[in-house]
Short mmCIF file of the C-alpha atoms (twelve columns), coordinates in Angstrom:
data_MODEL
# 
_entry.id   MODEL 
# 
loop_
_atom_site.group_PDB 
_atom_site.id 
_atom_site.type_symbol 
_atom_site.label_atom_id 
_atom_site.label_alt_id 
_atom_site.label_comp_id 
_atom_site.label_asym_id 
_atom_site.label_seq_id 
_atom_site.Cartn_x 
_atom_site.Cartn_y 
_atom_site.Cartn_z 
_atom_site.pdbx_PDB_model_num 
ATOM 1   C CA . UNK A 1   -5.675  -50.114 3.718  1 
ATOM 2   C CA . UNK A 2   -4.193  -49.651 7.191  1 
ATOM 3   C CA . UNK A 3   -6.544  -49.827 10.177 1 
ATOM 4   C CA . UNK A 4   -5.380  -46.285 10.906 1 
ATOM 5   C CA . UNK A 5   -7.566  -45.067 8.051  1 
ATOM 6   C CA . UNK A 6   -10.609 -47.169 8.892  1 
ATOM 7   C CA . UNK A 7   -13.728 -45.520 10.361 1 
ATOM 8   C CA . UNK A 8   -14.970 -46.081 13.890 1 
ATOM 9   C CA . UNK A 9   -17.750 -44.956 16.213 1 
ATOM 10  C CA . UNK A 10  -17.634 -43.601 19.780 1 
ATOM 11  C CA . UNK A 11  -21.124 -43.434 21.290 1 
ATOM 12  C CA . UNK A 12  -22.731 -42.571 17.982 1 
ATOM 13  C CA . UNK A 13  -19.967 -40.214 16.819 1 
ATOM 14  C CA . UNK A 14  -18.624 -41.504 13.514 1 
ATOM 15  C CA . UNK A 15  -14.905 -40.839 13.039 1 
ATOM 16  C CA . UNK A 16  -13.332 -41.214 9.601  1 
ATOM 17  C CA . UNK A 17  -10.023 -42.637 10.850 1 
ATOM 18  C CA . UNK A 18  -8.074  -43.425 14.014 1 
ATOM 19  C CA . UNK A 19  -6.163  -40.144 14.219 1 
ATOM 20  C CA . UNK A 20  -6.939  -37.625 16.963 1 
ATOM 21  C CA . UNK A 21  -5.603  -34.131 17.359 1 
ATOM 22  C CA . UNK A 22  -4.710  -34.057 21.058 1 
ATOM 23  C CA . UNK A 23  -5.750  -30.888 22.874 1 
ATOM 24  C CA . UNK A 24  -3.130  -28.197 22.352 1 
ATOM 25  C CA . UNK A 25  -3.141  -24.680 23.802 1 
ATOM 26  C CA . UNK A 26  -3.131  -22.473 20.722 1 
ATOM 27  C CA . UNK A 27  -2.841  -19.047 22.387 1 
ATOM 28  C CA . UNK A 28  -5.275  -17.540 19.880 1 
ATOM 29  C CA . UNK A 29  -8.402  -16.751 21.904 1 
ATOM 30  C CA . UNK A 30  -9.342  -13.203 22.875 1 
ATOM 31  C CA . UNK A 31  -8.383  -11.918 26.344 1 
ATOM 32  C CA . UNK A 32  -11.991 -12.707 27.325 1 
ATOM 33  C CA . UNK A 33  -11.635 -16.327 26.175 1 
ATOM 34  C CA . UNK A 34  -13.688 -16.088 22.977 1 
ATOM 35  C CA . UNK A 35  -12.727 -17.922 19.820 1 
ATOM 36  C CA . UNK A 36  -11.266 -15.993 16.887 1 
ATOM 37  C CA . UNK A 37  -11.041 -16.409 13.132 1 
ATOM 38  C CA . UNK A 38  -7.391  -17.443 13.556 1 
ATOM 39  C CA . UNK A 39  -8.367  -20.202 15.955 1 
ATOM 40  C CA . UNK A 40  -11.143 -21.389 13.669 1 
ATOM 41  C CA . UNK A 41  -8.567  -21.393 10.868 1 
ATOM 42  C CA . UNK A 42  -6.385  -23.788 12.868 1 
ATOM 43  C CA . UNK A 43  -9.314  -26.166 13.265 1 
ATOM 44  C CA . UNK A 44  -10.171 -25.854 9.578  1 
ATOM 45  C CA . UNK A 45  -6.603  -26.736 8.562  1 
ATOM 46  C CA . UNK A 46  -6.721  -29.852 10.750 1 
ATOM 47  C CA . UNK A 47  -10.060 -30.906 9.244  1 
ATOM 48  C CA . UNK A 48  -8.737  -30.332 5.725  1 
ATOM 49  C CA . UNK A 49  -5.592  -32.232 6.721  1 
ATOM 50  C CA . UNK A 50  -7.571  -35.381 7.399  1 
ATOM 51  C CA . UNK A 51  -7.573  -35.570 11.215 1 
ATOM 52  C CA . UNK A 52  -10.440 -37.858 12.226 1 
ATOM 53  C CA . UNK A 53  -11.242 -36.130 15.539 1 
ATOM 54  C CA . UNK A 54  -10.016 -32.691 16.527 1 
ATOM 55  C CA . UNK A 55  -9.883  -31.870 20.246 1 
ATOM 56  C CA . UNK A 56  -9.682  -28.170 21.072 1 
ATOM 57  C CA . UNK A 57  -7.155  -26.593 23.378 1 
ATOM 58  C CA . UNK A 58  -8.090  -26.625 27.081 1 
ATOM 59  C CA . UNK A 59  -11.158 -24.452 27.649 1 
ATOM 60  C CA . UNK A 60  -11.740 -23.120 31.163 1 
ATOM 61  C CA . UNK A 61  -15.239 -23.569 32.552 1 
ATOM 62  C CA . UNK A 62  -15.050 -21.034 35.389 1 
ATOM 63  C CA . UNK A 63  -13.194 -17.684 35.525 1 
ATOM 64  C CA . UNK A 64  -10.837 -18.612 38.366 1 
ATOM 65  C CA . UNK A 65  -9.903  -21.774 36.458 1 
ATOM 66  C CA . UNK A 66  -8.094  -19.958 33.644 1 
ATOM 67  C CA . UNK A 67  -4.539  -21.251 33.313 1 
ATOM 68  C CA . UNK A 68  -2.924  -18.770 30.954 1 
ATOM 69  C CA . UNK A 69  -3.288  -15.963 28.431 1 
ATOM 70  C CA . UNK A 70  -5.290  -16.186 25.203 1 
ATOM 71  C CA . UNK A 71  -6.927  -19.391 26.440 1 
ATOM 72  C CA . UNK A 72  -10.348 -20.469 25.245 1 
ATOM 73  C CA . UNK A 73  -13.109 -20.152 27.846 1 
ATOM 74  C CA . UNK A 74  -16.762 -21.128 28.094 1 
ATOM 75  C CA . UNK A 75  -18.239 -19.537 31.199 1 
ATOM 76  C CA . UNK A 76  -21.313 -17.902 29.680 1 
ATOM 77  C CA . UNK A 77  -23.443 -17.945 26.558 1 
ATOM 78  C CA . UNK A 78  -21.644 -14.937 25.083 1 
ATOM 79  C CA . UNK A 79  -18.943 -17.312 23.818 1 
ATOM 80  C CA . UNK A 80  -21.369 -19.443 21.784 1 
ATOM 81  C CA . UNK A 81  -21.558 -17.538 18.458 1 
ATOM 82  C CA . UNK A 82  -17.815 -17.830 17.796 1 
ATOM 83  C CA . UNK A 83  -17.727 -21.474 18.912 1 
ATOM 84  C CA . UNK A 84  -20.713 -22.280 16.713 1 
ATOM 85  C CA . UNK A 85  -18.847 -20.754 13.770 1 
ATOM 86  C CA . UNK A 86  -15.857 -22.973 14.603 1 
ATOM 87  C CA . UNK A 87  -17.863 -26.200 14.662 1 
ATOM 88  C CA . UNK A 88  -19.800 -25.291 11.517 1 
ATOM 89  C CA . UNK A 89  -16.524 -24.667 9.684  1 
ATOM 90  C CA . UNK A 90  -15.087 -28.032 10.750 1 
ATOM 91  C CA . UNK A 91  -18.288 -29.855 9.814  1 
ATOM 92  C CA . UNK A 92  -18.409 -28.197 6.406  1 
ATOM 93  C CA . UNK A 93  -14.967 -29.651 5.766  1 
ATOM 94  C CA . UNK A 94  -16.058 -33.122 6.842  1 
ATOM 95  C CA . UNK A 95  -14.360 -33.147 10.249 1 
ATOM 96  C CA . UNK A 96  -15.411 -33.906 13.811 1 
ATOM 97  C CA . UNK A 97  -14.494 -31.718 16.763 1 
ATOM 98  C CA . UNK A 98  -14.620 -32.071 20.558 1 
ATOM 99  C CA . UNK A 99  -14.251 -29.320 23.149 1 
ATOM 100 C CA . UNK A 100 -11.811 -30.024 25.975 1 
ATOM 101 C CA . UNK A 101 -13.207 -28.693 29.259 1 
ATOM 102 C CA . UNK A 102 -10.736 -27.747 31.966 1 
ATOM 103 C CA . UNK A 103 -10.117 -26.008 35.259 1 
ATOM 104 C CA . UNK A 104 -6.597  -25.072 36.347 1 
ATOM 105 C CA . UNK A 105 -7.248  -25.621 40.054 1 
ATOM 106 C CA . UNK A 106 -4.288  -24.450 42.121 1 
ATOM 107 C CA . UNK A 107 -2.636  -23.341 38.872 1 
ATOM 108 C CA . UNK A 108 -5.277  -20.695 38.226 1 
ATOM 109 C CA . UNK A 109 -3.528  -17.626 36.842 1 
ATOM 110 C CA . UNK A 110 -4.369  -15.037 39.467 1 
ATOM 111 C CA . UNK A 111 -2.478  -12.273 37.638 1 
ATOM 112 C CA . UNK A 112 -4.841  -12.643 34.697 1 
ATOM 113 C CA . UNK A 113 -8.081  -13.435 36.493 1 
ATOM 114 C CA . UNK A 114 -7.701  -11.251 39.565 1 
ATOM 115 C CA . UNK A 115 -9.361  -14.112 41.453 1 
ATOM 116 C CA . UNK A 116 -8.076  -16.400 44.162 1 
ATOM 117 C CA . UNK A 117 -7.086  -19.813 42.871 1 
ATOM 118 C CA . UNK A 118 -8.770  -22.875 44.379 1 
ATOM 119 C CA . UNK A 119 -7.564  -26.459 44.557 1 
ATOM 120 C CA . UNK A 120 -8.238  -29.714 46.384 1 
ATOM 121 C CA . UNK A 121 -5.664  -28.704 49.004 1 
ATOM 122 C CA . UNK A 122 -3.539  -25.645 49.707 1 
ATOM 123 C CA . UNK A 123 -0.414  -25.662 47.538 1 
ATOM 124 C CA . UNK A 124 2.656   -23.729 48.657 1 
ATOM 125 C CA . UNK A 125 5.544   -22.316 46.670 1 
ATOM 126 C CA . UNK A 126 8.451   -20.601 48.388 1 
ATOM 127 C CA . UNK A 127 6.395   -20.555 51.562 1 
ATOM 128 C CA . UNK A 128 3.442   -18.742 49.996 1 
ATOM 129 C CA . UNK A 129 0.008   -20.316 49.471 1 
ATOM 130 C CA . UNK A 130 -0.897  -20.471 45.781 1 
ATOM 131 C CA . UNK A 131 -4.557  -21.308 46.398 1 
ATOM 132 C CA . UNK A 132 -7.131  -22.019 49.061 1 
ATOM 133 C CA . UNK A 133 -8.605  -25.433 49.709 1 
ATOM 134 C CA . UNK A 134 -11.938 -26.040 48.014 1 
ATOM 135 C CA . UNK A 135 -14.977 -26.565 50.200 1 
ATOM 136 C CA . UNK A 136 -17.584 -29.192 49.425 1 
ATOM 137 C CA . UNK A 137 -19.736 -26.394 47.974 1 
ATOM 138 C CA . UNK A 138 -16.811 -25.379 45.740 1 
ATOM 139 C CA . UNK A 139 -16.551 -28.941 44.448 1 
ATOM 140 C CA . UNK A 140 -20.286 -29.041 43.743 1 
ATOM 141 C CA . UNK A 141 -20.040 -25.714 41.885 1 
ATOM 142 C CA . UNK A 142 -17.077 -27.066 39.913 1 
ATOM 143 C CA . UNK A 143 -19.110 -30.059 38.756 1 
ATOM 144 C CA . UNK A 144 -21.964 -27.795 37.703 1 
ATOM 145 C CA . UNK A 145 -19.565 -25.475 35.837 1 
ATOM 146 C CA . UNK A 146 -18.288 -28.449 33.820 1 
ATOM 147 C CA . UNK A 147 -21.859 -29.610 33.230 1 
ATOM 148 C CA . UNK A 148 -23.072 -26.217 32.042 1 
ATOM 149 C CA . UNK A 149 -20.079 -25.814 29.722 1 
ATOM 150 C CA . UNK A 150 -20.714 -29.274 28.293 1 
ATOM 151 C CA . UNK A 151 -24.357 -28.409 27.615 1 
ATOM 152 C CA . UNK A 152 -23.280 -25.216 25.863 1 
ATOM 153 C CA . UNK A 153 -20.671 -27.184 23.885 1 
ATOM 154 C CA . UNK A 154 -23.379 -29.489 22.572 1 
ATOM 155 C CA . UNK A 155 -25.537 -26.459 21.758 1 
ATOM 156 C CA . UNK A 156 -22.612 -24.931 19.833 1 
ATOM 157 C CA . UNK A 157 -22.318 -28.036 17.671 1 
ATOM 158 C CA . UNK A 158 -19.338 -29.826 19.183 1 
ATOM 159 C CA . UNK A 159 -19.488 -33.557 18.486 1 
ATOM 160 C CA . UNK A 160 -18.159 -34.485 21.948 1 
ATOM 161 C CA . UNK A 161 -16.500 -33.082 25.048 1 
ATOM 162 C CA . UNK A 162 -13.332 -34.177 26.797 1 
ATOM 163 C CA . UNK A 163 -12.636 -33.605 30.499 1 
ATOM 164 C CA . UNK A 164 -9.050  -32.535 31.201 1 
ATOM 165 C CA . UNK A 165 -7.781  -34.558 34.171 1 
ATOM 166 C CA . UNK A 166 -4.086  -34.698 33.248 1 
ATOM 167 C CA . UNK A 167 -0.856  -32.699 33.473 1 
ATOM 168 C CA . UNK A 168 -1.354  -31.396 37.019 1 
ATOM 169 C CA . UNK A 169 -4.378  -29.192 36.319 1 
ATOM 170 C CA . UNK A 170 -7.455  -29.078 38.563 1 
ATOM 171 C CA . UNK A 171 -9.009  -32.532 38.171 1 
ATOM 172 C CA . UNK A 172 -5.547  -34.066 37.977 1 
ATOM 173 C CA . UNK A 173 -4.734  -32.372 41.298 1 
ATOM 174 C CA . UNK A 174 -7.587  -34.272 42.940 1 
ATOM 175 C CA . UNK A 175 -6.169  -37.569 41.694 1 
ATOM 176 C CA . UNK A 176 -2.600  -37.030 42.902 1 
ATOM 177 C CA . UNK A 177 -1.734  -37.693 46.566 1 
ATOM 178 C CA . UNK A 178 0.893   -34.948 46.316 1 
ATOM 179 C CA . UNK A 179 -1.656  -32.214 45.610 1 
ATOM 180 C CA . UNK A 180 -4.663  -33.803 47.337 1 
ATOM 181 C CA . UNK A 181 -4.003  -34.064 51.063 1 
ATOM 182 C CA . UNK A 182 -7.630  -33.863 52.115 1 
ATOM 183 C CA . UNK A 183 -8.897  -35.960 55.008 1 
ATOM 184 C CA . UNK A 184 -12.579 -35.912 54.042 1 
ATOM 185 C CA . UNK A 185 -14.421 -38.068 51.479 1 
ATOM 186 C CA . UNK A 186 -12.456 -36.397 48.652 1 
ATOM 187 C CA . UNK A 187 -9.000  -37.405 49.886 1 
ATOM 188 C CA . UNK A 188 -6.973  -40.400 50.972 1 
ATOM 189 C CA . UNK A 189 -7.796  -43.583 49.067 1 
ATOM 190 C CA . UNK A 190 -7.908  -43.594 45.276 1 
ATOM 191 C CA . UNK A 191 -11.725 -43.947 45.213 1 
ATOM 192 C CA . UNK A 192 -11.901 -40.861 47.424 1 
ATOM 193 C CA . UNK A 193 -9.337  -38.920 45.367 1 
ATOM 194 C CA . UNK A 194 -11.264 -39.862 42.260 1 
ATOM 195 C CA . UNK A 195 -14.627 -38.864 43.720 1 
ATOM 196 C CA . UNK A 196 -14.561 -35.276 42.394 1 
ATOM 197 C CA . UNK A 197 -13.650 -36.504 38.908 1 
ATOM 198 C CA . UNK A 198 -16.515 -39.008 38.955 1 
ATOM 199 C CA . UNK A 199 -18.927 -36.330 40.200 1 
ATOM 200 C CA . UNK A 200 -17.856 -33.986 37.405 1 
ATOM 201 C CA . UNK A 201 -18.405 -36.757 34.872 1 
ATOM 202 C CA . UNK A 202 -21.806 -37.644 36.292 1 
ATOM 203 C CA . UNK A 203 -22.892 -33.990 36.204 1 
ATOM 204 C CA . UNK A 204 -21.708 -33.670 32.607 1 
ATOM 205 C CA . UNK A 205 -23.454 -36.882 31.599 1 
ATOM 206 C CA . UNK A 206 -26.700 -35.657 33.114 1 
ATOM 207 C CA . UNK A 207 -26.349 -32.346 31.268 1 
ATOM 208 C CA . UNK A 208 -25.647 -33.772 27.797 1 
ATOM 209 C CA . UNK A 209 -27.487 -37.088 27.892 1 
ATOM 210 C CA . UNK A 210 -26.396 -40.657 27.287 1 
ATOM 211 C CA . UNK A 211 -26.327 -40.263 23.503 1 
ATOM 212 C CA . UNK A 212 -23.483 -37.715 23.519 1 
ATOM 213 C CA . UNK A 213 -19.791 -38.714 23.699 1 
ATOM 214 C CA . UNK A 214 -17.978 -37.740 26.894 1 
ATOM 215 C CA . UNK A 215 -14.260 -38.507 27.067 1 
ATOM 216 C CA . UNK A 216 -11.461 -37.818 29.537 1 
ATOM 217 C CA . UNK A 217 -7.715  -37.206 29.396 1 
ATOM 218 C CA . UNK A 218 -5.688  -38.882 32.154 1 
ATOM 219 C CA . UNK A 219 -2.037  -39.183 33.059 1 
ATOM 220 C CA . UNK A 220 -0.447  -42.598 32.763 1 
ATOM 221 C CA . UNK A 221 1.453   -41.348 35.794 1 
ATOM 222 C CA . UNK A 222 2.838   -38.073 37.148 1 
ATOM 223 C CA . UNK A 223 6.483   -39.225 37.002 1 
ATOM 224 C CA . UNK A 224 6.992   -37.777 40.475 1 
ATOM 225 C CA . UNK A 225 7.888   -39.883 43.508 1 
ATOM 226 C CA . UNK A 226 4.747   -40.293 45.579 1 
ATOM 227 C CA . UNK A 227 2.502   -38.895 42.843 1 
ATOM 228 C CA . UNK A 228 -0.267  -40.378 40.697 1 
ATOM 229 C CA . UNK A 229 0.952   -43.817 39.606 1 
ATOM 230 C CA . UNK A 230 0.207   -46.307 36.849 1 
ATOM 231 C CA . UNK A 231 -1.672  -48.405 39.399 1 
ATOM 232 C CA . UNK A 232 -3.749  -45.331 40.315 1 
ATOM 233 C CA . UNK A 233 -4.456  -44.731 36.628 1 
ATOM 234 C CA . UNK A 234 -5.666  -48.288 36.113 1 
ATOM 235 C CA . UNK A 235 -7.911  -48.107 39.168 1 
ATOM 236 C CA . UNK A 236 -9.501  -44.761 38.315 1 
ATOM 237 C CA . UNK A 237 -9.896  -45.823 34.666 1 
ATOM 238 C CA . UNK A 238 -11.833 -48.875 35.823 1 
ATOM 239 C CA . UNK A 239 -14.108 -46.630 37.901 1 
ATOM 240 C CA . UNK A 240 -14.651 -44.363 34.901 1 
ATOM 241 C CA . UNK A 241 -15.364 -47.297 32.594 1 
ATOM 242 C CA . UNK A 242 -17.907 -48.641 35.071 1 
ATOM 243 C CA . UNK A 243 -19.521 -45.181 35.244 1 
ATOM 244 C CA . UNK A 244 -19.938 -45.095 31.443 1 
ATOM 245 C CA . UNK A 245 -17.016 -43.007 30.169 1 
ATOM 246 C CA . UNK A 246 -16.946 -43.229 26.361 1 
ATOM 247 C CA . UNK A 247 -13.178 -42.969 25.750 1 
ATOM 248 C CA . UNK A 248 -9.962  -42.258 27.638 1 
ATOM 249 C CA . UNK A 249 -6.893  -40.469 26.296 1 
ATOM 250 C CA . UNK A 250 -3.623  -41.367 28.010 1 
ATOM 251 C CA . UNK A 251 -0.855  -38.817 28.463 1 
ATOM 252 C CA . UNK A 252 1.675   -38.293 31.253 1 
ATOM 253 C CA . UNK A 253 3.696   -36.001 33.519 1 
ATOM 254 C CA . UNK A 254 2.749   -32.652 35.050 1 
ATOM 255 C CA . UNK A 255 3.881   -29.043 34.980 1 
ATOM 256 C CA . UNK A 256 5.555   -29.560 38.354 1 
ATOM 257 C CA . UNK A 257 9.308   -28.960 38.253 1 
ATOM 258 C CA . UNK A 258 9.777   -32.231 40.146 1 
ATOM 259 C CA . UNK A 259 8.352   -34.270 37.262 1 
ATOM 260 C CA . UNK A 260 10.909  -36.592 35.693 1 
ATOM 261 C CA . UNK A 261 9.733   -35.598 32.218 1 
ATOM 262 C CA . UNK A 262 8.297   -32.475 30.662 1 
ATOM 263 C CA . UNK A 263 4.700   -32.785 29.473 1 
ATOM 264 C CA . UNK A 264 6.133   -32.029 26.023 1 
ATOM 265 C CA . UNK A 265 9.504   -33.772 26.048 1 
ATOM 266 C CA . UNK A 266 12.352  -32.185 24.144 1 
ATOM 267 C CA . UNK A 267 14.551  -34.086 21.722 1 
ATOM 268 C CA . UNK A 268 14.373  -36.582 18.875 1 
ATOM 269 C CA . UNK A 269 12.098  -39.613 19.148 1 
ATOM 270 C CA . UNK A 270 13.755  -42.815 18.006 1 
ATOM 271 C CA . UNK A 271 11.601  -45.508 16.326 1 
ATOM 272 C CA . UNK A 272 11.941  -47.885 19.264 1 
ATOM 273 C CA . UNK A 273 10.758  -45.185 21.698 1 
ATOM 274 C CA . UNK A 274 7.617   -44.075 19.866 1 
ATOM 275 C CA . UNK A 275 4.722   -43.872 22.283 1 
ATOM 276 C CA . UNK A 276 6.107   -42.498 25.552 1 
ATOM 277 C CA . UNK A 277 3.384   -44.185 27.625 1 
ATOM 278 C CA . UNK A 278 3.051   -47.426 25.666 1 
ATOM 279 C CA . UNK A 279 3.862   -49.738 28.590 1 
ATOM 280 C CA . UNK A 280 1.118   -48.168 30.721 1 
ATOM 281 C CA . UNK A 281 -1.202  -48.358 27.714 1 
ATOM 282 C CA . UNK A 282 -0.510  -52.076 27.323 1 
ATOM 283 C CA . UNK A 283 -1.461  -52.669 30.939 1 
ATOM 284 C CA . UNK A 284 -4.603  -50.593 30.400 1 
ATOM 285 C CA . UNK A 285 -5.659  -52.667 27.394 1 
ATOM 286 C CA . UNK A 286 -5.106  -55.935 29.250 1 
ATOM 287 C CA . UNK A 287 -7.886  -55.184 31.727 1 
ATOM 288 C CA . UNK A 288 -10.132 -52.491 30.279 1 
ATOM 289 C CA . UNK A 289 -12.428 -52.286 27.270 1 
ATOM 290 C CA . UNK A 290 -13.130 -48.540 27.065 1 
ATOM 291 C CA . UNK A 291 -11.527 -47.103 23.869 1 
ATOM 292 C CA . UNK A 292 -8.013  -45.778 24.457 1 
ATOM 293 C CA . UNK A 293 -6.397  -42.815 22.716 1 
ATOM 294 C CA . UNK A 294 -2.623  -42.667 23.136 1 
ATOM 295 C CA . UNK A 295 -0.591  -39.462 22.803 1 
ATOM 296 C CA . UNK A 296 3.096   -38.731 23.227 1 
ATOM 297 C CA . UNK A 297 6.114   -39.291 21.020 1 
ATOM 298 C CA . UNK A 298 4.380   -40.869 18.026 1 
ATOM 299 C CA . UNK A 299 6.163   -39.604 14.936 1 
ATOM 300 C CA . UNK A 300 5.917   -42.219 12.168 1 
ATOM 301 C CA . UNK A 301 3.185   -44.020 10.277 1 
ATOM 302 C CA . UNK A 302 4.979   -47.297 11.001 1 
ATOM 303 C CA . UNK A 303 5.016   -46.569 14.732 1 
ATOM 304 C CA . UNK A 304 1.354   -45.592 14.757 1 
ATOM 305 C CA . UNK A 305 0.399   -48.747 12.849 1 
ATOM 306 C CA . UNK A 306 2.397   -50.900 15.250 1 
ATOM 307 C CA . UNK A 307 0.642   -49.454 18.312 1 
ATOM 308 C CA . UNK A 308 -2.759  -50.226 16.792 1 
ATOM 309 C CA . UNK A 309 -1.818  -53.645 15.390 1 
ATOM 310 C CA . UNK A 310 -0.435  -54.922 18.682 1 
ATOM 311 C CA . UNK A 311 -3.497  -53.659 20.555 1 
ATOM 312 C CA . UNK A 312 -1.687  -51.014 22.612 1 
ATOM 313 C CA . UNK A 313 -4.176  -48.296 21.605 1 
ATOM 314 C CA . UNK A 314 -7.387  -47.819 19.653 1 
ATOM 315 C CA . UNK A 315 -6.603  -44.279 18.473 1 
ATOM 316 C CA . UNK A 316 -3.387  -42.363 17.784 1 
ATOM 317 C CA . UNK A 317 -3.370  -38.855 19.232 1 
ATOM 318 C CA . UNK A 318 -0.904  -36.302 17.901 1 
ATOM 319 C CA . UNK A 319 0.028   -32.876 19.239 1 
ATOM 320 C CA . UNK A 320 3.235   -31.186 18.062 1 
ATOM 321 C CA . UNK A 321 3.413   -33.086 14.736 1 
ATOM 322 C CA . UNK A 322 0.120   -31.448 13.738 1 
ATOM 323 C CA . UNK A 323 1.436   -27.999 14.658 1 
ATOM 324 C CA . UNK A 324 4.286   -28.667 12.260 1 
ATOM 325 C CA . UNK A 325 2.169   -30.423 9.610  1 
ATOM 326 C CA . UNK A 326 -1.612  -29.960 9.861  1 
ATOM 327 C CA . UNK A 327 -1.897  -32.107 6.708  1 
ATOM 328 C CA . UNK A 328 0.193   -34.981 8.088  1 
ATOM 329 C CA . UNK A 329 -2.663  -37.515 8.112  1 
ATOM 330 C CA . UNK A 330 -3.542  -36.854 4.484  1 
ATOM 331 C CA . UNK A 331 0.130   -36.983 3.526  1 
ATOM 332 C CA . UNK A 332 0.441   -40.434 5.048  1 
ATOM 333 C CA . UNK A 333 -2.831  -41.531 3.454  1 
ATOM 334 C CA . UNK A 334 -1.511  -40.467 0.030  1 
ATOM 335 C CA . UNK A 335 1.388   -42.872 0.483  1 
ATOM 336 C CA . UNK A 336 3.979   -40.210 1.390  1 
ATOM 337 C CA . UNK A 337 5.035   -42.159 4.469  1 
ATOM 338 C CA . UNK A 338 8.097   -40.257 5.678  1 
ATOM 339 C CA . UNK A 339 7.891   -39.657 9.409  1 
ATOM 340 C CA . UNK A 340 6.686   -36.374 10.844 1 
ATOM 341 C CA . UNK A 341 8.905   -33.361 10.255 1 
ATOM 342 C CA . UNK A 342 8.451   -32.319 13.904 1 
ATOM 343 C CA . UNK A 343 11.793  -31.817 15.666 1 
ATOM 344 C CA . UNK A 344 10.250  -32.053 19.159 1 
ATOM 345 C CA . UNK A 345 12.214  -28.956 20.139 1 
ATOM 346 C CA . UNK A 346 9.211   -27.052 21.592 1 
ATOM 347 C CA . UNK A 347 10.022  -23.983 19.493 1 
ATOM 348 C CA . UNK A 348 6.298   -23.877 18.651 1 
ATOM 349 C CA . UNK A 349 5.572   -22.609 22.161 1 
ATOM 350 C CA . UNK A 350 7.724   -19.483 21.931 1 
ATOM 351 C CA . UNK A 351 5.463   -17.516 19.561 1 
ATOM 352 C CA . UNK A 352 2.414   -18.574 21.598 1 
ATOM 353 C CA . UNK A 353 3.863   -17.180 24.825 1 
ATOM 354 C CA . UNK A 354 4.770   -14.014 22.921 1 
ATOM 355 C CA . UNK A 355 1.100   -13.552 22.019 1 
ATOM 356 C CA . UNK A 356 1.510   -14.589 18.390 1 
ATOM 357 C CA . UNK A 357 -0.257  -17.954 18.627 1 
ATOM 358 C CA . UNK A 358 1.110   -21.488 18.432 1 
ATOM 359 C CA . UNK A 359 2.996   -22.273 15.237 1 
ATOM 360 C CA . UNK A 360 6.098   -24.037 13.963 1 
ATOM 361 C CA . UNK A 361 8.752   -21.342 13.359 1 
ATOM 362 C CA . UNK A 362 11.321  -23.904 12.220 1 
ATOM 363 C CA . UNK A 363 9.132   -25.058 9.331  1 
ATOM 364 C CA . UNK A 364 8.238   -21.478 8.458  1 
ATOM 365 C CA . UNK A 365 11.926  -20.676 8.000  1 
ATOM 366 C CA . UNK A 366 12.351  -23.698 5.740  1 
ATOM 367 C CA . UNK A 367 14.937  -25.213 8.066  1 
ATOM 368 C CA . UNK A 368 13.296  -28.626 8.188  1 
ATOM 369 C CA . UNK A 369 13.704  -29.396 4.512  1 
ATOM 370 C CA . UNK A 370 17.258  -28.138 4.554  1 
ATOM 371 C CA . UNK A 371 18.303  -30.074 7.654  1 
ATOM 372 C CA . UNK A 372 16.641  -33.402 6.849  1 
ATOM 373 C CA . UNK A 373 16.343  -33.947 10.613 1 
ATOM 374 C CA . UNK A 374 12.610  -34.368 10.854 1 
ATOM 375 C CA . UNK A 375 11.731  -36.765 13.669 1 
# 
């Protein structure tokens, strides 16, 4: 059987196969950030569909760090009963689930939170400041917010946590020289720009212990001139590996309009282009030993197998294909090896932004089977 379906272990967490559901904003939490039966149902479908490790949508750890509507949050113990129900449901179905912990930084949604956004440096848009610069005390409080949320996640039954340091959100903003223009010990050189990320990780590790998996999601690069680069990624990954990070997921790009690519690129993925960030991943694997999860543009079983066989990645992370087909992993395991039906058209986001939750409207209308254009 393919290595894709072989079990593995990350810091004591046994995973049935090498497939990971990459964190995806579902738009199904309550306005207060609590989980719902609909959201638990999404996780249940992924567990039933054979995904080895499910990573939740980004979950804000502090009120001002909320990025958007209907986003999961874990800022106090009131959220634990619903989250505990979610993890128990996934475990009953034989799955494993991690909670992605996040802070939006300068992208904090002030219209929703009513709070001033905070970031590593002041960010301006059309001449107006979008946030204030974080003080050293703010950074210390941020680390403790991540740590407390991680402790609650373990209490709620999550098998691991993942720190969100990609896509131009808060921790990613510290890493990028475009959004981090500080002149103190948190700015300038890459070790300084990475200091806040390392302090968050260290606080989380202290809160959950050494026997609990802590992972992180990083950009391969920002795809913006002067932004976070592949060389930066390799350097900060080495620092994280040395500090004891259990696994790294590689993604790319930001929500900045100047980014060369959208975080979720639009358009068909050809077989030769599967794995948007594969070249950066190959460089990563040449020098680092920490397990690597690779997301972005992986649409076929053949492509996924190739990335593992050639040593480009240790795990295959999927996002939009699992919105379209939550049972994709089991379908492939059964020998039904046609590539994902996902059209990569981002139509799944429209119902989420309308308050209806993330789903694949194209598949619901039956257009995929009729068109035969699944990519």
